[in-house]
N, C-alpha and C positions, 0 to 999 in steps of 0.2 A: 058200364060206361059207354057213351056214344062218341063216334068220331066228331070232332069239333068242326069239321068242314062239310061233311055230307049227311051226318046224322045216323049213319049205319053203325053196326056194332063195332066198338073200339077193339083193336087187336094189339096195339102197342102204344107206349108213351115215348115219343121222340121229338126232339127239338122243342121241348116245353109244351107239347100238345098231345092229346089223345087222338089217335088216328086209326082208320081201318086198314085193310091190306091193299088199298088202291094206290097205284103209283102216282096218280094225279093228286091225291090228298097228301102223299109223302112230299111231293114237290112244293105244294102249298105250305106245308109245315116248314120246309127248308127256307123258302122265301120269307116267311113270317119271322123266322129266327134271325135271318140276315138283316131284315129291316129293324128289328128290335136292337140288334147289336150296334148298328150304325147310330142309333139314337142314344147309346150309352157310351160313346167314345168322347174322351177329352184329349185334345192335342196340346202338348206343352211345347212352347217355342224354345227348346233347349234339349241337348242330349246329356246334360249334367244329371247324374243319378240322384243327387240331393234335391234338385228342383222337381224332378219327376216324382220322387217318393213323397216329398212334402205336399205336392199337389194331390197325389192319391189319398193321403191321409186326410187332407182338408175336405175333399169331396165326400169321402166315406163318412166323415163326422157330420157334415152339414146336409148333404143331399142323398147320401146312400152310395151304393156301389156304381162305379164307372170304370171303364177300361181306359187307363191313362197311358198315352203313348207320347214319347219324346220325338221331336223332329228338329233337325239342324237348320237354323235360320240365322239371318244377320240382324243384329239389334239396330244397326245403322247409327249407333252413338259410340262415344269413346269407350275404351276398355274398362275404365272406372269412371262413370259419369259423376259430375259435380253439380249439385243443385237439384231441387225437386223436379224442375221442368225437364232437364235432360234425362234424369232417371226415369221419369214417367214416360217420356218418348221412347226410351229403350224397351220398357215393358209393353207399351202399346204396339210398337213395331213387331216385337216377338209374337204377341198374340195374333195380330192380323196376318202375319206371314205364315204362322202355323195353321191358321184356319184355311188358308189357300191350299195347303199341301195335303191335308188329311180330311176325309169326309167325317165330320164330327158335329156334335151338338154344341159343344163349347170348346174354345181354345183359351190357353192361359199364357201370359207373358210375365216373367219375374225378372226384375232388374235390381241389382244392388248399386247404391250410389252414396255419395257423401253430401250432407246438407249442413249449411252453416247455421249455428245457433249461438248468438253472441260472438265470442271470439274462438269458439270451439267448432269442431266438425264431428257430426254424428254419422254413422253408417246405418242406413235403413234399406229394407227391401220393399219395393213397390210391386204389387201384383195387379194385373189387368185381366179380367175375365170377359171374353167376347163371344157373342152368339151369332155373328153375321150382321147384326144390326146395332145393338146396344153394347156399351161397355160398362162394367162396374169396377171399382178401384178399391184397393186396400193397402195398408201399410203395416209393417212389422214394428216391433220395438226398435228403438235406436240405441246404439252404444257409441261412446266416445272413441274415436280413432286415435291411436298414438301419434304424437306430434311428428315424430320422425317419418312415419308413414304418410301423414298428411302432406308434409313438405315435398316428398318425392312424387306423390300422385299429382300435386298441383304443378309440378314440373313436367308432367306427361308420362311418368312411369306407370306400368301396369300394377294395380293394387294386388292382384293375386300373386304375382311374382315377388312383390315386396313381402307379403304375408308368408310366403314359402321361406324366404331368406331369414326373416325374423324368428320364425317358429321352428325352422329346420324340418318342416314337414312337406314332402313333395305332394303336389296336387291337392293342397289343403282345401281349395275351393270346392273340390268334389268329395270332400270328407266332412269333418265337423266344422270346417271354416275357421277363420281368424277368431270369431266369437267363441268357438269351442276351445281353442288354444288359450285365449285370455281368461276364460271362466273355468278352466279345468274340467271341461266337458259338461258343466252344469246346464249350459244353454248351447245349442249347436246351430249350425246354419240351417239344417233341416227344420228346426223349430221356427226359425224366422221365416222361412219359405212357407211352411204350413200356416203360420199365423197370418201372414199377409194375404194368402189365398182365402182363408176363412173370413177375414175382414171384407174381401172383395165379393164373397158369396152371400153376405147378409141381405142385400137387396133381392137375391134370387131365392131366398127361402119362401115357401108358399105363403106363409102368413104375412110376409112383408111385401109381396109383389105389388099389391094395390097402392102401397105407400110410395113406391118408386117408379112404377111404370104406367100408372093411370092418372088421368087428369092433367 
Protein backbone atom coordinates (compact mmCIF):
# COMPACT_ATOMS: atom_id res chain seq x y z
CA UNK A 1 0.00 0.00 0.00
CA UNK A 2 1.12 3.56 -0.74
CA UNK A 3 0.85 6.68 1.39
CA UNK A 4 -2.32 8.51 0.40
CA UNK A 5 -0.56 11.88 0.57
CA UNK A 6 2.91 11.48 -0.96
CA UNK A 7 2.75 8.12 -2.73
CA UNK A 8 5.65 6.57 -0.80
CA UNK A 9 5.43 3.15 0.81
CA UNK A 10 2.72 3.09 3.47
CA UNK A 11 3.88 2.30 6.99
CA UNK A 12 0.72 2.70 9.04
CA UNK A 13 -3.04 3.18 8.92
CA UNK A 14 -3.93 6.21 11.07
CA UNK A 15 -6.86 8.62 11.16
CA UNK A 16 -8.58 6.65 8.41
CA UNK A 17 -5.61 6.97 6.00
CA UNK A 18 -2.64 4.90 4.86
CA UNK A 19 0.46 7.02 5.55
CA UNK A 20 4.23 6.75 5.37
CA UNK A 21 6.59 7.60 8.24
CA UNK A 22 6.70 11.31 7.34
CA UNK A 23 5.61 13.77 10.05
CA UNK A 24 4.20 16.00 7.34
CA UNK A 25 1.90 13.23 6.08
CA UNK A 26 0.91 12.42 9.66
CA UNK A 27 -0.20 16.04 10.18
CA UNK A 28 -2.14 15.98 6.92
CA UNK A 29 -3.93 12.82 8.06
CA UNK A 30 -4.82 14.50 11.36
CA UNK A 31 -6.22 17.58 9.61
CA UNK A 32 -8.17 15.40 7.21
CA UNK A 33 -9.75 13.51 10.10
CA UNK A 34 -10.67 16.74 11.89
CA UNK A 35 -12.30 18.08 8.74
CA UNK A 36 -14.33 14.92 8.23
CA UNK A 37 -15.38 14.97 11.88
CA UNK A 38 -16.76 18.52 11.63
CA UNK A 39 -18.82 17.46 8.64
CA UNK A 40 -20.46 14.69 10.67
CA UNK A 41 -21.64 16.74 13.65
CA UNK A 42 -25.29 17.43 14.42
CA UNK A 43 -26.06 19.99 17.12
CA UNK A 44 -29.31 19.53 19.05
CA UNK A 45 -30.78 22.62 20.69
CA UNK A 46 -31.35 20.90 24.03
CA UNK A 47 -29.51 19.03 26.77
CA UNK A 48 -32.50 16.71 27.25
CA UNK A 49 -31.12 13.17 26.72
CA UNK A 50 -34.42 12.03 25.16
CA UNK A 51 -34.20 14.66 22.41
CA UNK A 52 -30.52 13.94 21.81
CA UNK A 53 -30.96 10.17 21.57
CA UNK A 54 -34.09 10.48 19.45
CA UNK A 55 -32.17 12.71 17.03
CA UNK A 56 -29.23 10.29 16.98
CA UNK A 57 -31.48 7.37 16.10
CA UNK A 58 -33.26 9.39 13.39
CA UNK A 59 -30.02 10.42 11.67
CA UNK A 60 -28.57 6.91 11.85
CA UNK A 61 -31.74 5.50 10.31
CA UNK A 62 -32.09 8.06 7.51
CA UNK A 63 -28.62 9.49 6.73
CA UNK A 64 -26.16 7.21 8.52
CA UNK A 65 -23.76 7.91 11.38
CA UNK A 66 -23.43 11.43 12.79
CA UNK A 67 -21.91 12.65 16.05
CA UNK A 68 -24.92 14.18 17.83
CA UNK A 69 -24.19 16.78 20.51
CA UNK A 70 -26.65 18.58 22.77
CA UNK A 71 -26.27 22.28 23.54
CA UNK A 72 -28.20 24.42 26.01
CA UNK A 73 -30.24 27.10 24.21
CA UNK A 74 -33.32 29.23 24.82
CA UNK A 75 -36.43 28.31 22.83
CA UNK A 76 -37.74 31.89 23.30
CA UNK A 77 -41.29 30.59 23.64
CA UNK A 78 -43.42 29.58 26.63
CA UNK A 79 -42.56 26.47 28.64
CA UNK A 80 -45.42 24.56 26.97
CA UNK A 81 -46.30 26.23 23.65
CA UNK A 82 -49.90 26.30 22.47
CA UNK A 83 -50.66 26.20 18.74
CA UNK A 84 -48.62 25.08 15.73
CA UNK A 85 -47.08 28.50 15.18
CA UNK A 86 -45.64 28.92 18.67
CA UNK A 87 -44.47 25.31 18.78
CA UNK A 88 -42.76 25.71 15.40
CA UNK A 89 -41.09 28.94 16.52
CA UNK A 90 -39.67 27.15 19.55
CA UNK A 91 -38.21 24.38 17.38
CA UNK A 92 -36.82 26.89 14.86
CA UNK A 93 -35.22 29.02 17.57
CA UNK A 94 -33.61 25.95 19.13
CA UNK A 95 -32.19 24.83 15.78
CA UNK A 96 -30.77 28.24 14.85
CA UNK A 97 -29.29 28.90 18.28
CA UNK A 98 -27.64 25.47 18.33
CA UNK A 99 -26.13 26.11 14.89
CA UNK A 100 -24.45 29.24 16.24
CA UNK A 101 -22.88 27.44 19.19
CA UNK A 102 -21.32 24.33 17.59
CA UNK A 103 -19.44 23.87 14.33
CA UNK A 104 -21.77 21.41 12.61
CA UNK A 105 -23.31 20.39 9.31
CA UNK A 106 -26.85 20.27 10.70
CA UNK A 107 -28.62 21.52 13.79
CA UNK A 108 -31.91 20.27 15.16
CA UNK A 109 -34.60 21.91 17.26
CA UNK A 110 -37.41 19.85 18.80
CA UNK A 111 -40.35 21.47 20.57
CA UNK A 112 -43.42 19.85 22.13
CA UNK A 113 -46.65 21.81 22.14
CA UNK A 114 -50.43 21.53 22.17
CA UNK A 115 -52.55 22.08 19.07
CA UNK A 116 -56.33 22.45 19.07
CA UNK A 117 -58.34 20.00 16.95
CA UNK A 118 -62.07 20.55 17.26
CA UNK A 119 -62.62 21.01 20.99
CA UNK A 120 -59.66 18.80 21.94
CA UNK A 121 -55.96 19.50 22.40
CA UNK A 122 -53.32 17.19 20.99
CA UNK A 123 -49.68 17.13 22.05
CA UNK A 124 -47.22 17.00 19.13
CA UNK A 125 -43.48 17.33 18.69
CA UNK A 126 -42.21 19.56 15.89
CA UNK A 127 -38.64 19.15 14.62
CA UNK A 128 -36.67 21.63 12.54
CA UNK A 129 -33.45 20.60 10.80
CA UNK A 130 -31.24 23.56 9.79
CA UNK A 131 -28.09 23.64 7.66
CA UNK A 132 -27.21 27.32 7.95
CA UNK A 133 -29.40 28.21 4.97
CA UNK A 134 -32.50 26.03 4.62
CA UNK A 135 -34.84 24.48 7.15
CA UNK A 136 -36.89 21.29 6.84
CA UNK A 137 -39.75 20.48 9.19
CA UNK A 138 -41.38 17.35 10.59
CA UNK A 139 -44.12 16.45 13.05
CA UNK A 140 -44.63 13.46 15.30
CA UNK A 141 -47.81 11.59 16.03
CA UNK A 142 -50.21 13.57 18.17
CA UNK A 143 -51.98 12.31 21.27
CA UNK A 144 -54.90 13.80 23.19
CA UNK A 145 -53.84 15.61 26.33
CA UNK A 146 -55.91 15.00 29.49
CA UNK A 147 -58.46 17.77 30.14
CA UNK A 148 -57.11 18.50 33.61
CA UNK A 149 -53.62 19.10 32.18
CA UNK A 150 -54.96 21.22 29.30
CA UNK A 151 -56.83 23.54 31.67
CA UNK A 152 -53.76 24.15 33.79
CA UNK A 153 -51.43 24.69 30.81
CA UNK A 154 -53.85 27.24 29.33
CA UNK A 155 -53.65 29.06 32.66
CA UNK A 156 -49.87 29.27 32.29
CA UNK A 157 -48.59 26.28 34.27
CA UNK A 158 -45.64 24.27 32.96
CA UNK A 159 -46.70 21.06 31.23
CA UNK A 160 -43.72 19.07 32.43
CA UNK A 161 -44.45 19.80 36.08
CA UNK A 162 -48.11 18.91 35.62
CA UNK A 163 -47.11 15.60 34.01
CA UNK A 164 -44.75 14.90 36.92
CA UNK A 165 -47.54 15.53 39.41
CA UNK A 166 -50.13 13.39 37.59
CA UNK A 167 -47.75 10.49 36.94
CA UNK A 168 -45.71 10.77 40.14
CA UNK A 169 -42.55 10.43 38.00
CA UNK A 170 -39.80 12.99 38.59
CA UNK A 171 -38.19 14.49 35.45
CA UNK A 172 -40.69 12.59 33.30
CA UNK A 173 -39.86 14.78 30.28
CA UNK A 174 -36.29 13.45 30.36
CA UNK A 175 -37.48 9.85 30.54
CA UNK A 176 -40.36 8.21 28.69
CA UNK A 177 -42.50 11.34 28.85
CA UNK A 178 -46.19 11.77 29.58
CA UNK A 179 -46.94 9.64 26.49
CA UNK A 180 -44.90 6.81 28.05
CA UNK A 181 -46.94 7.01 31.23
CA UNK A 182 -50.27 7.16 29.36
CA UNK A 183 -49.43 4.20 27.06
CA UNK A 184 -47.72 1.96 29.63
CA UNK A 185 -44.40 2.55 27.81
CA UNK A 186 -45.72 1.26 24.47
CA UNK A 187 -44.88 4.66 22.95
CA UNK A 188 -42.31 6.94 24.57
CA UNK A 189 -41.22 10.53 24.17
CA UNK A 190 -38.05 9.35 22.46
CA UNK A 191 -40.23 7.69 19.82
CA UNK A 192 -42.00 11.00 19.18
CA UNK A 193 -38.70 12.90 18.98
CA UNK A 194 -37.20 10.34 16.60
CA UNK A 195 -40.32 10.32 14.44
CA UNK A 196 -40.47 14.11 14.13
CA UNK A 197 -36.78 14.30 13.13
CA UNK A 198 -37.19 11.50 10.58
CA UNK A 199 -40.08 13.44 9.02
CA UNK A 200 -37.88 16.57 8.90
CA UNK A 201 -35.08 14.59 7.20
CA UNK A 202 -37.20 13.33 4.30
CA UNK A 203 -36.26 16.29 2.04
CA UNK A 204 -32.58 15.72 2.86
CA UNK A 205 -32.48 12.13 1.64
CA UNK A 206 -30.29 12.05 -1.44
CA UNK A 207 -33.01 10.70 -3.72
CA UNK A 208 -35.37 13.48 -2.62
CA UNK A 209 -33.05 16.50 -2.73
CA UNK A 210 -34.01 17.55 -6.26
CA UNK A 211 -37.70 17.52 -5.31
CA UNK A 212 -37.21 19.99 -2.46
CA UNK A 213 -34.13 22.12 -3.16
CA UNK A 214 -34.00 22.60 -6.93
CA UNK A 215 -36.19 24.61 -9.29
